[in-house]
N, C-alpha and C positions, 0 to 999 in steps of 0.2 A: 505493500500499500505506500503510495507517494503522498505523505502528508500534506506537503505544500499545494500539489493539485487539487486535494480535497478541500484545503483551507478555502482557496480561491473559488472553488464551486460552491461551496456553503454561502460564502461572503455575498458573491454574485445573486445566488438566490434569496437572501435576504433583502437584498436591495429590489429583487423582482416582487417580492411579498408587499412592497408599498403599495402597489397599483391595486391589488384587491383590498389594502386596509382602505384606501381614499374610497373605493366602491362601497365599501361598509360604513362609512361615516355618511355617504351620501343616503345609503338606505336605511341607515340607525339600524342595522343588523350585521352582527359579528358572526353569526352562527354559519355563514357562507364558509368560514374556514374549514369546516368539517368535510365539505366537498373537496377540498384542496388538500387534506390530510395525507391521503393515500398518493396522490399525485405529486407531493413533495418528495415521496421517496423515488418513484419513477424518474424523476428529473434528474436527482442525485445519482441513481444507479446509471441511467442511459448517458448523463452528462459524463460521468466518469468513463464509461466504456468507448466513448467517442475519443477520449484522451490516449486510449491503449493503442499501441501498435498492433497487437493481435489480442485476439479474445479465445480463451479454451473453449472446451465443451462444456465445462462446467458453469463457465462464464456465461455461455448462451442460454443455459436451462435455467439459471438466476435469472437473466435478463427476461426470459420467458414469463417465469413464474410471477417474477414482481409485476410485469405488465399485465396480467390476468387479474390478479390480485387488486392492483391498484385502479383498473379501469371500471373492474364491476362493483368496487366499494364506492367509488366516486360518484358512478351512475346511481347507485342504489340510493346513496343518502342525498343526493341531488334531487331526484324524485321524491323522495320521503317529506323533506322540508320545503320543498316549493309552495310557495304562498301561504304559510304557516307563521311567518313572523320570526321574531327571534328566540331561540330555544331557552327554556327556563333557567337552564344550567348558566348561559350567559347573561341572563338578566341578573340574577344574583352576583354574577361577577360585577356587572355594570354598576348596580345599587353599591356595592362594598367599594367603588373606587371611583365615586363622583365626588367633587365635580372634576371635570375634565376626562372622563372616561375614554372618549372619542379620540383624544391623542395617546392616553396610557395605553387604549388598546393595541396600539402598534407592536409594542414590546410585551405586554401583558399576554396578549393571544396569538398574534400573528408570528412576532420572533421567537416567541418561546416555543411555539409548536415547531417552526422550522430548527430550532436548537436541538429540541429532542428528538426530531426525525434524522437528524444529521448524526447524532450519536446511536440511536437504535440501528441505522444503517450501516454501520461500520462492519458488521458480518458481512454484509452483501456486496461491499467493497472490496473486502479481502478476498472472498471468493472469486471476484471478478479478476482480481489481481495474481491470482496463484496458477502454478503451473503444475501443481501435483495430480498424479493421475487420479481418475474415478475408483473411487472403493466402495466396499459395502456400506461405510458410514453415510455416503451420499445417498443411497438407496433408502437407509432409515430416516434421512433427514427427507426424501421425498415422500415417503409413506407419511410421516408425520404432517406434512405440508398438504398431501390429499386429504388427511382424515379431518385437519383444521378447515381447510376449505370446505369440506362437506358440513359441518357443523355451522358455519359461519353463513354458507349460501342458502343451505335448508332451513335453518333458524329463522335466517331474515325473511325468506320466502313464506315460510309457515304464518309468521307475526305480520306480515303485509296483507296476506289473505283474511286472516282473522280480524284485523283493524278496518278492513274494507267492508265487513258486514256491520250495518247500523244496529243490527240486534246485539252485538258484543260491547257496544258502549258501556265502558266502567267494569266489564267483566277480565276475567283473567284467563289467559290461554295457558293450559295444562295438559294438553294433549301434543302429539308427535314428539318432538326431541325435547319439548318444553315441559314434559312430564317426568323427565330426567334430570333436568338442571333448568334454574331460574333464568339463565343466561347462556344458552347454547351458543349464540353467535359470538359473544365475547369469550368462551371457553375455546372455540374453533379458532378466534384471532390469536389467542395465547398459544395454541399449539402450533399453528402456522408458523409461527415467529421461532419457536423452538425447533422446527424442522429446518427453516433458513439456518439457525446456528449449527444445527449437526452438519449442514453441507459445509459450513464454513470450518468445523472441526477437521473436517477430511480435507481441507484446503490449508491445514496448517494454522488455522485461526482460534485454537481452543481458548485463547485469552480473551476473547470476545463475549464471554459469557455475560459480562454486565449488561449487555445490550438486550438479550431477552428477559432479564431479572427486571431491567427498567419497564419494558412493556408488560410484563405480568403485573407490576406493582401498579401501574397506570390503570391498567383493565379491572383490578380487583380492589384497590384502594383510593384511587383518585378520580379519575374521569369515568370510570366505569360501574362497577357492581354497586359500590358504597354510594357514590354521588346519585344513581338513578334511584336508588331504593329509599333514600331519605324522604321524598315525598309521595313515593307511589301507594304506600298503605292508605293516605288521606285520600286519593283519588280513587281507588280500586279497594271497596269494602272487604271483598274475599281475598285479599292478598295476603292479609295476617295467615289465613288457614294454608294457603299456599305455601307459604314460608316453613311452616311446622312440619310439611310432608314432602317439600321438595328441596334437595340440596341448592345452594346458591351459585355454585361454580362448576365444580368436578361433577360430571353425570353420575347418577346412582339410581338404584331403585327407590320407590317411595316409601317414605319412614312412617311407621305405625304410630298413630296419636292416641295415648293412653286417654280412657275415659276420665272426666274430672270429677 
């Protein structure tokens, strides 16, 4: 990994993020950054790939996997948030950082997410830059990626179909993958990134373990499970019962609730 080239790439991307930030000021909606999150990774990986003289077979696979993941997630989120205004999470951040949030949001939201992506993407960059031969560990990583992608895509699809039915308003989805974990899409995202890490291990980048750990913490404790469930019980009366019977993150069988 050539640190200088990657640093220049990240700095350039930070400058590019000024444009969507300016648009968010006009719209008074910073939720647009969610649609850009996965595309930041795609820009980092593809931008770095352009700088390389040659790309190994592993590098092409990683580039393909990142492209599939990034475009799918960006399109899904864009359709999900279209016309719905600013997400509740960002409204809270806005309220906590007034006055002047529209200016602060450049570094609180847009630059922070770019910086986080730059750290989490390091295993991808190492994989691109490695000439190590393909090994069994690569296939373990690919299997994890496919498993994670399955949970993420199917979980998102099942939730989308459920929410489109007006009869399900304020109800809790507890079928399909959602009967095994309250957040199959977040679980899938986590597994997917550990898959990328195993591919990086085969490339010689075992030391990049901090990246999937950071992603796991974000999904479980920061912007994912914990933040989402802070308010969901108030919006969905049956969610408390759902919590008692269903694992929060790692899939498992239904728990038996003892009668009181």
